[in-house]
Each structure stands twice: as structure tokens, then as C-alpha cells.
PyMOL Python script that loads the backbone (N, CA, C, O; Angstrom):
from pymol import cmd

cmd.read_pdbstr("""\
ATOM      1  N   MET A   1     -10.370 -25.586 -27.617  1.00  0.00           N
ATOM      2  CA  MET A   1     -10.656 -26.138 -28.930  1.00  0.00           C
ATOM      3  C   MET A   1     -11.523 -25.181 -29.762  1.00  0.00           C
ATOM      4  O   MET A   1     -11.490 -25.221 -30.992  1.00  0.00           O
ATOM      5  N   THR A   2     -12.287 -24.331 -29.093  1.00  0.00           N
ATOM      6  CA  THR A   2     -13.158 -23.415 -29.821  1.00  0.00           C
ATOM      7  C   THR A   2     -12.355 -22.386 -30.606  1.00  0.00           C
ATOM      8  O   THR A   2     -12.800 -21.917 -31.654  1.00  0.00           O
ATOM      9  N   PHE A   3     -11.181 -22.034 -30.107  1.00  0.00           N
ATOM     10  CA  PHE A   3     -10.388 -20.969 -30.725  1.00  0.00           C
ATOM     11  C   PHE A   3      -9.349 -21.506 -31.705  1.00  0.00           C
ATOM     12  O   PHE A   3      -8.522 -20.743 -32.204  1.00  0.00           O
ATOM     13  N   GLN A   4      -9.381 -22.796 -31.986  1.00  0.00           N
ATOM     14  CA  GLN A   4      -8.435 -23.373 -32.934  1.00  0.00           C
ATOM     15  C   GLN A   4      -9.132 -23.694 -34.246  1.00  0.00           C
ATOM     16  O   GLN A   4     -10.262 -24.183 -34.274  1.00  0.00           O
ATOM     17  N   THR A   5      -8.429 -23.407 -35.325  1.00  0.00           N
ATOM     18  CA  THR A   5      -8.921 -23.771 -36.645  1.00  0.00           C
ATOM     19  C   THR A   5      -7.933 -24.751 -37.255  1.00  0.00           C
ATOM     20  O   THR A   5      -6.940 -25.121 -36.628  1.00  0.00           O
ATOM     21  N   GLN A   6      -8.207 -25.160 -38.458  1.00  0.00           N
ATOM     22  CA  GLN A   6      -7.317 -26.098 -39.126  1.00  0.00           C
ATOM     23  C   GLN A   6      -5.948 -25.481 -39.386  1.00  0.00           C
ATOM     24  O   GLN A   6      -4.942 -26.190 -39.419  1.00  0.00           O
ATOM     25  N   PHE A   7      -5.905 -24.180 -39.567  1.00  0.00           N
ATOM     26  CA  PHE A   7      -4.670 -23.519 -39.969  1.00  0.00           C
ATOM     27  C   PHE A   7      -4.066 -22.607 -38.917  1.00  0.00           C
ATOM     28  O   PHE A   7      -3.028 -21.997 -39.173  1.00  0.00           O
ATOM     29  N   GLY A   8      -4.670 -22.490 -37.751  1.00  0.00           N
ATOM     30  CA  GLY A   8      -4.099 -21.608 -36.750  1.00  0.00           C
ATOM     31  C   GLY A   8      -4.946 -21.534 -35.493  1.00  0.00           C
ATOM     32  O   GLY A   8      -5.985 -22.183 -35.369  1.00  0.00           O
ATOM     33  N   THR A   9      -4.466 -20.725 -34.573  1.00  0.00           N
ATOM     34  CA  THR A   9      -5.141 -20.551 -33.292  1.00  0.00           C
ATOM     35  C   THR A   9      -5.298 -19.065 -33.022  1.00  0.00           C
ATOM     36  O   THR A   9      -4.385 -18.283 -33.286  1.00  0.00           O
ATOM     37  N   ASN A  10      -6.439 -18.677 -32.503  1.00  0.00           N
ATOM     38  CA  ASN A  10      -6.671 -17.291 -32.120  1.00  0.00           C
ATOM     39  C   ASN A  10      -6.256 -17.143 -30.651  1.00  0.00           C
ATOM     40  O   ASN A  10      -7.075 -17.317 -29.749  1.00  0.00           O
ATOM     41  N   TYR A  11      -4.992 -16.824 -30.424  1.00  0.00           N
ATOM     42  CA  TYR A  11      -4.442 -16.772 -29.072  1.00  0.00           C
ATOM     43  C   TYR A  11      -5.053 -15.649 -28.236  1.00  0.00           C
ATOM     44  O   TYR A  11      -5.196 -15.793 -27.022  1.00  0.00           O
ATOM     45  N   ASN A  12      -5.410 -14.544 -28.864  1.00  0.00           N
ATOM     46  CA  ASN A  12      -6.005 -13.439 -28.104  1.00  0.00           C
ATOM     47  C   ASN A  12      -7.294 -13.875 -27.421  1.00  0.00           C
ATOM     48  O   ASN A  12      -7.475 -13.625 -26.230  1.00  0.00           O
ATOM     49  N   LEU A  13      -8.179 -14.517 -28.149  1.00  0.00           N
ATOM     50  CA  LEU A  13      -9.433 -14.972 -27.555  1.00  0.00           C
ATOM     51  C   LEU A  13      -9.209 -16.115 -26.575  1.00  0.00           C
ATOM     52  O   LEU A  13      -9.894 -16.200 -25.555  1.00  0.00           O
ATOM     53  N   ALA A  14      -8.261 -16.991 -26.873  1.00  0.00           N
ATOM     54  CA  ALA A  14      -7.990 -18.117 -25.982  1.00  0.00           C
ATOM     55  C   ALA A  14      -7.493 -17.611 -24.631  1.00  0.00           C
ATOM     56  O   ALA A  14      -8.009 -18.033 -23.596  1.00  0.00           O
ATOM     57  N   PHE A  15      -6.517 -16.729 -24.616  1.00  0.00           N
ATOM     58  CA  PHE A  15      -5.982 -16.226 -23.354  1.00  0.00           C
ATOM     59  C   PHE A  15      -6.990 -15.345 -22.616  1.00  0.00           C
ATOM     60  O   PHE A  15      -6.994 -15.316 -21.386  1.00  0.00           O
ATOM     61  N   ALA A  16      -7.834 -14.634 -23.342  1.00  0.00           N
ATOM     62  CA  ALA A  16      -8.885 -13.853 -22.694  1.00  0.00           C
ATOM     63  C   ALA A  16      -9.873 -14.777 -21.988  1.00  0.00           C
ATOM     64  O   ALA A  16     -10.329 -14.468 -20.887  1.00  0.00           O
ATOM     65  N   SER A  17     -10.204 -15.890 -22.600  1.00  0.00           N
ATOM     66  CA  SER A  17     -11.121 -16.832 -21.947  1.00  0.00           C
ATOM     67  C   SER A  17     -10.462 -17.495 -20.743  1.00  0.00           C
ATOM     68  O   SER A  17     -11.136 -17.750 -19.745  1.00  0.00           O
ATOM     69  N   TYR A  18      -9.151 -17.782 -20.810  1.00  0.00           N
ATOM     70  CA  TYR A  18      -8.444 -18.334 -19.653  1.00  0.00           C
ATOM     71  C   TYR A  18      -8.464 -17.342 -18.499  1.00  0.00           C
ATOM     72  O   TYR A  18      -8.658 -17.730 -17.347  1.00  0.00           O
ATOM     73  N   LEU A  19      -8.265 -16.079 -18.801  1.00  0.00           N
ATOM     74  CA  LEU A  19      -8.271 -15.050 -17.761  1.00  0.00           C
ATOM     75  C   LEU A  19      -9.655 -14.921 -17.128  1.00  0.00           C
ATOM     76  O   LEU A  19      -9.770 -14.785 -15.910  1.00  0.00           O
ATOM     77  N   LEU A  20     -10.693 -14.962 -17.940  1.00  0.00           N
ATOM     78  CA  LEU A  20     -12.050 -14.878 -17.404  1.00  0.00           C
ATOM     79  C   LEU A  20     -12.384 -16.094 -16.547  1.00  0.00           C
ATOM     80  O   LEU A  20     -13.130 -15.971 -15.576  1.00  0.00           O
ATOM     81  N   ALA A  21     -11.854 -17.249 -16.882  1.00  0.00           N
ATOM     82  CA  ALA A  21     -12.096 -18.446 -16.077  1.00  0.00           C
ATOM     83  C   ALA A  21     -11.325 -18.380 -14.763  1.00  0.00           C
ATOM     84  O   ALA A  21     -11.793 -18.903 -13.752  1.00  0.00           O
ATOM     85  N   LEU A  22     -10.163 -17.753 -14.760  1.00  0.00           N
ATOM     86  CA  LEU A  22      -9.319 -17.667 -13.571  1.00  0.00           C
ATOM     87  C   LEU A  22      -9.730 -16.539 -12.639  1.00  0.00           C
ATOM     88  O   LEU A  22      -9.449 -16.598 -11.442  1.00  0.00           O
ATOM     89  N   LEU A  23     -10.380 -15.528 -13.155  1.00  0.00           N
ATOM     90  CA  LEU A  23     -10.695 -14.325 -12.400  1.00  0.00           C
ATOM     91  C   LEU A  23     -11.511 -14.575 -11.125  1.00  0.00           C
ATOM     92  O   LEU A  23     -11.146 -14.027 -10.085  1.00  0.00           O
ATOM     93  N   PRO A  24     -12.586 -15.362 -11.137  1.00  0.00           N
ATOM     94  CA  PRO A  24     -13.339 -15.572  -9.887  1.00  0.00           C
ATOM     95  C   PRO A  24     -12.503 -16.266  -8.802  1.00  0.00           C
ATOM     96  O   PRO A  24     -12.622 -15.932  -7.623  1.00  0.00           O
ATOM     97  N   ILE A  25     -11.671 -17.213  -9.187  1.00  0.00           N
ATOM     98  CA  ILE A  25     -10.822 -17.909  -8.221  1.00  0.00           C
ATOM     99  C   ILE A  25      -9.806 -16.946  -7.628  1.00  0.00           C
ATOM    100  O   ILE A  25      -9.547 -16.976  -6.425  1.00  0.00           O
ATOM    101  N   LEU A  26      -9.232 -16.097  -8.464  1.00  0.00           N
ATOM    102  CA  LEU A  26      -8.247 -15.127  -8.007  1.00  0.00           C
ATOM    103  C   LEU A  26      -8.878 -14.106  -7.067  1.00  0.00           C
ATOM    104  O   LEU A  26      -8.272 -13.750  -6.056  1.00  0.00           O
ATOM    105  N   ILE A  27     -10.056 -13.639  -7.371  1.00  0.00           N
ATOM    106  CA  ILE A  27     -10.749 -12.682  -6.495  1.00  0.00           C
ATOM    107  C   ILE A  27     -11.075 -13.332  -5.157  1.00  0.00           C
ATOM    108  O   ILE A  27     -10.898 -12.714  -4.108  1.00  0.00           O
ATOM    109  N   PHE A  28     -11.552 -14.579  -5.186  1.00  0.00           N
ATOM    110  CA  PHE A  28     -11.845 -15.298  -3.945  1.00  0.00           C
ATOM    111  C   PHE A  28     -10.593 -15.430  -3.089  1.00  0.00           C
ATOM    112  O   PHE A  28     -10.653 -15.231  -1.876  1.00  0.00           O
ATOM    113  N   TYR A  29      -9.461 -15.762  -3.702  1.00  0.00           N
ATOM    114  CA  TYR A  29      -8.219 -15.906  -2.951  1.00  0.00           C
ATOM    115  C   TYR A  29      -7.791 -14.565  -2.346  1.00  0.00           C
ATOM    116  O   TYR A  29      -7.384 -14.518  -1.185  1.00  0.00           O
ATOM    117  N   LEU A  30      -7.875 -13.497  -3.101  1.00  0.00           N
ATOM    118  CA  LEU A  30      -7.456 -12.194  -2.592  1.00  0.00           C
ATOM    119  C   LEU A  30      -8.339 -11.743  -1.428  1.00  0.00           C
ATOM    120  O   LEU A  30      -7.844 -11.141  -0.475  1.00  0.00           O
ATOM    121  N   VAL A  31      -9.638 -12.028  -1.497  1.00  0.00           N
ATOM    122  CA  VAL A  31     -10.547 -11.635  -0.422  1.00  0.00           C
ATOM    123  C   VAL A  31     -10.298 -12.477   0.831  1.00  0.00           C
ATOM    124  O   VAL A  31     -10.346 -11.956   1.945  1.00  0.00           O
ATOM    125  N   CYS A  32     -10.033 -13.764   0.657  1.00  0.00           N
ATOM    126  CA  CYS A  32      -9.907 -14.692   1.791  1.00  0.00           C
ATOM    127  C   CYS A  32      -8.456 -15.054   2.108  1.00  0.00           C
ATOM    128  O   CYS A  32      -8.211 -16.041   2.802  1.00  0.00           O
ATOM    129  N   GLN A  33      -7.506 -14.288   1.621  1.00  0.00           N
ATOM    130  CA  GLN A  33      -6.090 -14.624   1.759  1.00  0.00           C
ATOM    131  C   GLN A  33      -5.677 -14.787   3.223  1.00  0.00           C
ATOM    132  O   GLN A  33      -4.954 -15.726   3.557  1.00  0.00           O
ATOM    133  N   LYS A  34      -6.121 -13.900   4.084  1.00  0.00           N
ATOM    134  CA  LYS A  34      -5.723 -13.957   5.488  1.00  0.00           C
ATOM    135  C   LYS A  34      -6.222 -15.247   6.147  1.00  0.00           C
ATOM    136  O   LYS A  34      -5.472 -15.903   6.870  1.00  0.00           O
ATOM    137  N   GLN A  35      -7.471 -15.609   5.902  1.00  0.00           N
ATOM    138  CA  GLN A  35      -8.025 -16.817   6.493  1.00  0.00           C
ATOM    139  C   GLN A  35      -7.356 -18.067   5.940  1.00  0.00           C
ATOM    140  O   GLN A  35      -7.116 -19.020   6.682  1.00  0.00           O
ATOM    141  N   ILE A  36      -7.055 -18.075   4.663  1.00  0.00           N
ATOM    142  CA  ILE A  36      -6.399 -19.238   4.034  1.00  0.00           C
ATOM    143  C   ILE A  36      -5.006 -19.436   4.625  1.00  0.00           C
ATOM    144  O   ILE A  36      -4.633 -20.555   4.979  1.00  0.00           O
ATOM    145  N   LEU A  37      -4.238 -18.353   4.732  1.00  0.00           N
ATOM    146  CA  LEU A  37      -2.885 -18.475   5.274  1.00  0.00           C
ATOM    147  C   LEU A  37      -2.904 -18.851   6.740  1.00  0.00           C
ATOM    148  O   LEU A  37      -2.054 -19.623   7.184  1.00  0.00           O
ATOM    149  N   ASN A  38      -3.862 -18.319   7.514  1.00  0.00           N
ATOM    150  CA  ASN A  38      -3.971 -18.712   8.923  1.00  0.00           C
ATOM    151  C   ASN A  38      -4.283 -20.202   9.049  1.00  0.00           C
ATOM    152  O   ASN A  38      -3.742 -20.871   9.930  1.00  0.00           O
ATOM    153  N   GLY A  39      -5.132 -20.720   8.195  1.00  0.00           N
ATOM    154  CA  GLY A  39      -5.449 -22.136   8.224  1.00  0.00           C
ATOM    155  C   GLY A  39      -4.258 -23.006   7.874  1.00  0.00           C
ATOM    156  O   GLY A  39      -4.068 -24.065   8.472  1.00  0.00           O
ATOM    157  N   VAL A  40      -3.458 -22.578   6.921  1.00  0.00           N
ATOM    158  CA  VAL A  40      -2.268 -23.333   6.536  1.00  0.00           C
ATOM    159  C   VAL A  40      -1.254 -23.317   7.670  1.00  0.00           C
ATOM    160  O   VAL A  40      -0.661 -24.352   7.976  1.00  0.00           O
ATOM    161  N   VAL A  41      -1.043 -22.165   8.300  1.00  0.00           N
ATOM    162  CA  VAL A  41      -0.080 -22.064   9.395  1.00  0.00           C
ATOM    163  C   VAL A  41      -0.540 -22.867  10.589  1.00  0.00           C
ATOM    164  O   VAL A  41       0.268 -23.561  11.205  1.00  0.00           O
ATOM    165  N   ASN A  42      -1.818 -22.795  10.936  1.00  0.00           N
ATOM    166  CA  ASN A  42      -2.345 -23.571  12.065  1.00  0.00           C
ATOM    167  C   ASN A  42      -2.243 -25.067  11.812  1.00  0.00           C
ATOM    168  O   ASN A  42      -1.967 -25.829  12.738  1.00  0.00           O
ATOM    169  N   GLY A  43      -2.456 -25.493  10.592  1.00  0.00           N
ATOM    170  CA  GLY A  43      -2.346 -26.903  10.263  1.00  0.00           C
ATOM    171  C   GLY A  43      -0.910 -27.404  10.315  1.00  0.00           C
ATOM    172  O   GLY A  43      -0.666 -28.565  10.645  1.00  0.00           O
ATOM    173  N   ALA A  44       0.043 -26.530   9.990  1.00  0.00           N
ATOM    174  CA  ALA A  44       1.443 -26.932   9.994  1.00  0.00           C
ATOM    175  C   ALA A  44       2.014 -26.974  11.406  1.00  0.00           C
ATOM    176  O   ALA A  44       2.930 -27.752  11.672  1.00  0.00           O
ATOM    177  N   VAL A  45       1.494 -26.157  12.311  1.00  0.00           N
ATOM    178  CA  VAL A  45       2.030 -26.064  13.669  1.00  0.00           C
ATOM    179  C   VAL A  45       1.552 -27.231  14.512  1.00  0.00           C
ATOM    180  O   VAL A  45       2.296 -27.727  15.358  1.00  0.00           O
ATOM    181  N   LYS A  46       0.328 -27.675  14.297  1.00  0.00           N
ATOM    182  CA  LYS A  46      -0.231 -28.743  15.130  1.00  0.00           C
ATOM    183  C   LYS A  46       0.496 -30.034  14.998  1.00  0.00           C
ATOM    184  O   LYS A  46       0.132 -31.017  15.643  1.00  0.00           O
TER     185      LYS A  46
END
""", "prot")
cmd.dss("prot")
cmd.show_as("cartoon", "prot")
cmd.util.cbc("prot")
cmd.orient("prot")
């Protein structure tokens, strides 16, 4: 809502803020990917 005006939307700033909000989650997933996938596989096999 911050990037919207009465007559338009500033998509560049909106998508940049979405990327900044997603970045920590994405980094966490990339660092812990092996452990996450092992947990999913172990849970499915049991």
C-alpha cells in the first residue's frame, strides 16, 4: 500500500521490497537445504 498512489503504482519499489522481505528466508533455505530435505524424506519413509 505504501507504493500505491491514487493514479498508479511504483512497481520498481514494490518488487524491490518484496525481494528484500524474501531474501532472509531464501538464504536460510539455501544454507539448511540438506537438513530440510533429509527431514522431509525421513518423515515420508516412516
